[in-house]
C-alpha positions in Angstrom: 21.2 -10.4 0.0 21.4 -13.6 -2.0 18.2 -14.6 -3.8 16.3 -11.6 -2.6 15.8 -8.4 -4.5 17.6 -5.2 -3.6 14.7 -3.9 -1.5 11.0 -3.9 -1.3 8.0 -1.6 -0.7 5.2 -3.4 1.2 1.7 -2.1 1.1 0.1 -3.1 4.4 -3.5 -2.5 5.3 -7.2 -3.5 5.2 -8.0 -6.9 6.5 -4.4 -7.5 7.6 -4.8 -4.9 10.3 -8.3 -5.7 11.5 -7.1 -7.3 14.8 -4.0 -6.5 16.9 -3.0 -10.2 16.8 -3.0 -10.3 13.0 -1.4 -6.9 12.7 1.5 -8.0 15.0 1.8 -11.3 13.1 2.4 -9.5 9.9 4.8 -7.1 11.7 6.9 -10.1 12.8 7.1 -11.3 9.2 8.1 -7.9 8.0 10.8 -7.7 10.7 12.1 -11.1 9.5 12.1 -9.9 5.9 14.1 -6.8 6.6 16.9 -8.9 7.9 17.4 -9.9 4.3 16.6 -6.6 2.5 15.6 -3.0 3.1 11.9 -2.6 3.5 9.6 0.5 3.3 6.1 -0.1 4.7 3.2 2.0 3.2 -0.1 1.6 5.0 -3.7 2.6 4.8 -6.2 2.0 7.5 -9.8 1.9 6.3 -11.2 0.1 9.4 -9.5 2.5 11.8 -10.8 5.5 9.8 -14.3 4.0 9.8 -14.2 3.6 13.6 -13.2 7.2 14.1 -15.8 8.5 11.7 -18.6 6.5 13.4 -17.4 7.6 16.8 -17.9 11.2 15.7 -21.2 10.6 13.9 -19.8 11.1 10.5 -20.7 9.0 7.5 -18.6 7.7 4.7 -19.5 8.0 1.0 -17.5 6.4 -1.8 -17.2 7.3 -5.4 -15.4 4.9 -7.7 -14.0 3.1 -4.6 -12.6 6.3 -3.1 -13.8 7.9 0.1 -15.3 11.3 -0.5 -13.2 13.5 1.8 -14.5 16.9 3.0 -12.1 19.0 5.0 -13.7 17.8 8.3 -13.5 14.2 7.2 -9.8 14.8 6.2 -9.1 15.9 9.7 -10.5 12.6 11.1 -8.7 10.5 8.4 -5.4 12.1 9.3 -5.9 11.7 13.0 -6.8 8.0 12.7 -3.9 7.2 10.3 -1.4 9.1 12.5 -2.3 7.0 15.5 -2.2 3.8 13.5 1.1 4.9 11.9 2.8 5.0 15.3 1.2 1.7 16.4 2.6 -0.1 13.3 6.0 1.4 13.9 5.9 0.2 17.5 4.8 -3.3 16.3 7.7 -3.5 13.8 10.4 -2.1 16.1 13.4 -0.1 14.9 11.0 1.9 12.7 9.9 5.4 12.4 6.4 6.5 11.5 6.0 9.2 8.8 3.2 11.0 7.1 3.3 13.0 3.8 3.8 16.2 5.7 7.1 15.0 7.2 10.0 16.6 5.2 7.6 16.8 2.2 7.7 13.0 2.0 4.6 12.7 -0.2 3.5 15.6 -2.3 0.3 15.3 -4.2 -2.4 16.9 -6.3 -6.2 16.8 -6.0 -7.8 14.2 -8.2 -11.3 15.7 -8.6 -12.1 18.3 -5.9 -15.8 18.7 -7.0 -16.7 15.0 -6.7 -14.1 13.7 -4.2 -13.0 16.6 -2.0 -9.5 16.3 -0.5 -8.7 13.0 -2.3 -5.4 13.2 -4.1 -2.6 11.3 -5.9 1.1 11.3 -5.2 3.2 13.2 -7.8 6.5 13.4 -5.8 8.2 11.2 -3.2 11.2 12.4 -1.0 13.3 9.3 -1.8 16.3 10.9 -0.2 14.6 10.8 3.2 13.6 7.2 2.8 17.1 6.1 1.6 18.7 8.0 4.5 16.6 6.1 7.0 17.2 2.8 5.3 20.9 3.5 5.3 20.8 4.0 9.1 19.0 0.7 9.5 15.7 2.3 10.3 12.5 1.1 8.6 10.2 3.9 7.3 6.5 3.3 7.9 4.6 5.7 5.7 0.9 6.6 6.2 -1.0 7.4 3.0 -1.6 11.1 3.7 0.1 13.5 1.2 0.5 17.2 1.3 -0.8 19.5 -1.5 0.7 22.7 -2.8 -1.7 24.7 -0.6 -0.1 23.0 2.5 -3.2 21.0 3.4 -3.5 17.3 3.7 -4.7 14.9 1.0 -6.3 11.5 1.5 -4.5 9.1 -0.9 -5.4 5.5 -1.7 -2.8 3.3 0.0 -2.3 1.0 -3.1 -1.5 4.0 -5.3 0.7 5.6 -2.7 2.7 2.4 -2.4 3.0 2.1 -6.1 4.2 5.7 -6.3 6.9 5.1 -3.7 8.0 1.9 -5.4 8.2 3.6 -8.8 10.1 6.6 -7.4 12.6 4.3 -5.6 12.9 1.8 -8.5 12.1 -1.1 -6.1 9.6 -3.9 -6.3 6.3 -3.7 -4.4 4.3 -6.2 -2.5 0.6 -5.5 -2.1 -0.8 -7.5 0.9 -4.5 -8.1 0.5 -7.2 -10.7 1.6 -6.8 -13.1 -1.4 -3.8 -15.2 -2.5 -3.3 -13.4 -5.8 -4.9 -13.0 -9.2 -7.0 -16.0 -10.3 -7.9 -16.8 -13.9 -11.1 -18.6 -12.6 -11.7 -17.3 -9.1 -12.0 -19.1 -6.6 -10.4 -22.2 -8.2 -7.0 -22.5 -6.4 -5.5 -24.2 -9.4 -6.2 -21.1 -11.5 -4.0 -18.8 -9.4 -1.6 -17.1 -11.8 2.0 -17.1 -10.5 3.1 -14.5 -13.0 1.3 -12.1 -15.3 2.7 -9.6 -17.8 1.1 -6.2 -18.4 -0.4 -7.5 -21.6 -1.9 -10.5 -19.8 -3.4 -8.2 -17.1 -5.0 -6.0 -19.7 -6.4 -9.0 -21.5 -7.8 -10.3 -18.2 -9.6 -7.0 -17.6 -10.9 -7.1 -21.1 -12.1 -10.7 -20.8 -13.6 -10.2 -17.4 -11.5 -12.6 -15.2 -9.9 -9.6 -13.6 -12.8 -7.7 -12.1 -14.4 -6.2 -9.0 -12.1 -5.6 -6.0 -9.0 -6.9 -7.9 -9.2 -4.0 -10.5 -7.8 -1.3 -8.2 -5.0 -3.6 -7.0 -3.8 -4.5 -10.5 -4.3 -0.9 -11.5 -1.9 0.2 -8.7 0.5 -2.6 -9.7 0.5 -1.5 -13.3 1.0 2.1 -12.3 4.0 1.1 -10.2 5.5 -0.8 -13.1 5.0 2.2 -15.4 6.7 4.5 -12.8 9.8 2.3 -12.6 9.2 -0.6 -10.2 10.8 -3.8 -11.6 7.9 -5.9 -10.4 4.7 -5.9 -8.3 3.3 -8.8 -6.2 -0.3 -9.3 -5.1 -0.5 -11.8 -2.2 -2.4 -12.5 1.0 -1.7 -10.8 4.2 -3.9 -13.3 6.0 -1.7 -16.4 5.8 1.4 -16.8 8.0 4.6 -17.0 6.1 3.3 -15.3 3.0 5.5 -12.2 3.2 8.8 -14.1 2.9 7.4 -16.6 0.4 6.2 -13.8 -1.8 9.6 -12.1 -1.7 11.1 -15.4 -2.8 8.6 -15.7 -5.7 6.9 -18.6 -4.0 3.5 -17.0 -3.2 1.1 -14.6 -4.7 1.0 -13.3 -8.3 4.0 -11.4 -9.6 3.2 -8.8 -12.3 6.0 -7.9 -14.7 6.4 -5.2 -17.3 
């Protein structure tokens, strides 16, 4: 596998899936990347969920950036993500779409049932299933719905789900987003940080140059590092060629322990 790492977890979602053309473009890049290393794709699907909620006259409410998920909303979230999961697997080819219910792939616990409803966090990943599929040359595509001890579904933030998978497997993780990485003085392109340590990230949060929408992304990256991932990369999913360049260390911001 040469200059590449052993394998990579790729978090794929948000703006990178807003149009079928962009979605398929990223899928082509992921297909090229997996010729060089094993890849596990973990995805969310906010736009798809929002469309299904609106079609059914349901409204979204967010607390601390997380979608408040009643049992009825959870049903819609799971339905939307299951459909998207199969579409992404089809785009990628030689892939299988999985959700947390499949062979107990993602087991989770409720975060704050009073305030958030069925929103959870992953506490166990069935890495044996993922490694078995990778060993057979099949790419797992994992939707961010976990299963709780009560057997019901949990809505899990895709960034944190990808971080949990990366930590459990001991592999690096690439978070595809709508910016090129972490900036010390956003949006000055010259201030893009190619690498950051945990201490530098914590300092950036304290000093305010890491803020807003970047906070949950670096939070998920730090959680992945703490769980055992050797590195985490934040890079754009909007620019052609970014996936392979990020894997080579030539794009995005690489966060290190």
